[in-house]
N, C-alpha and C positions, 0 to 999 in steps of 0.2 A: 257796869260801873267802870269808868275810865278816869284815871287820875293822871296828873302830869307832875313831873319833878323838875324843878329849876336846877339844872346842873351847875349853873354858875354859883349857886349858893352852897354847893357841897365842898367840904374841905378835904384835902388829901389825908389819907389815913396811913398809919404804920402799924406793924405788929411787933409789940415789945416782947422781950424774952419771957418765956421759953416756949411759946405756942403761937402758931399763926392766928389763932382765934383771940389772942390778947391784944385787941386793937384799941387804938386811941387816935384822935385827930392829931395832925402835926402841931396844932396849937397847944395841945396837952403835953406833947413830948419834946417840943422845941427846946434847943439849947443843950440837950444831952450830948456830952463829948463823944467823939468817935476817933478811932485810930486807923480805920480802914473803910473804904467804900468799894463794893463789888457791883459793877454794872454789867448786866448781860448774863451769860451762861445759857443753858437750854431754856430757862425761864426768863423772859424779858430781854432776850438777846436778838429780837427781831430787828430788821433794819429800821422800822418805825421807832422802836425804843431807842436805838442808838442815835438816830437823828435828833430825838428830843434831848438826850443827854449831851450830844455835841453842841446843840443850840445853846444850852445853858453854860457849857464849859468854854465855848468860843471866846477868846480874848481874856479869859480868866485863868487863874492858877489854883491848883489843889493846895489846900492849906498846909503849912509847915507841920510836920509830924503826922501827916495822914498819907497812907498808901491808897492809891486808887487803881483798881485793876478793871480793865474792860475786856469782856470775853464775848465776841460774836457767837451766835448759836450754831452757825454752820460755816463751812468753807465758802459757800456762795455768798453769804452775808459778809464774811470777812473781806472778800474781793470787792463787794459793792461798797463797803466802807472805804477801802483804798481808792476806788474809782471816784467816789463822791467827795473825797478829801476829809472824811470824818476821822480817819486814822491820824492824819496830821494834826487835826484839832486836839484830839486826845493826847497825843504825845507832847504838843506844845503846852498843854495845860499841866503836864507833869504826870500823866497816867502811864501805867504799864499796859500795853495792849498785847493780848495773848491770841494765839490761834484757838479755835474752838476746842474745848477740853473740859473734862471733869476735874476740877482743881480745888479752889478754895471752898466751893459750895459744900463739899463733904469732908473738908479737912484733909484732903489727900496730898496736896502740894501747892506751892505758889499762893501765898496769902494765908497760911494757917495762923490762927490767932493764938497769942500767948496768954498766960494767966492774967486776968484783969483787963484784957483788951476788949473793945467793942467795935463791931462792924455794922454798917448799914449796907444791906444787900438787896438786890432785886431777885434773889433766888427764892425758892419756895418753902424752905423749912428753917426753923430757928431753934431746934431742940437743943438741950444741954449738950455741949461738946460738938455740935454739928460742924463747926468750922475750925476746930482745934481743941484747945484746952477746955476741960470741963468747967473752969471758972472764967470763961470768956462769954461774951454775949453777942447775939445777932439780932438786929432790928431789921425787919423786912419792910421794904418801901418800893415805890415806883422808881423808874429810871430818872424822872425829873427830881424827885426828892433826894435820891442818892447822889445825883450830880451836884445839886445845890449844897447838900451836906458836905460833900468832899471839898467844896470851895470854902465853906464857912468853918469846917473843922468840928461841927456839931450838927445834930439833927436840925434841918432847916427846910423851909419851903422855897421854891424858886422866887417867889415874890420878896423874900428876905434879901436877895442879892441887889 
């Protein structure tokens, strides 16, 4: 038995706090305010991910009151971003671009969330206190959704731009 799936009919999904398995479609979570977007890290920091995010951010600005941090997965990818002009796109959009590091993903430095703050992140975990304060929240999403959300200031799909 062979079935086919119409990929064009699938909606982006996000993982709401505080478990990666707590998934909803973007349509169910759309509009939830964010204070931070994290694009990249060791998870979803591939050059293909960063190209998608840059394509959405090009010619746009990160929303007022939102911090957007971009972290390529490796030094090689970091250099490729520079060579392809992606770093310039991120900076012109208002993002902070980091060298590859473990930072906001585990609440270590750079982008730690304060009490009551919410981030959309392309990282792989959203447990209680994962990115900072125990009363902060992390929503896991794709690079496309994270970039669109950074521009809108709330959870959003790229088609909302």
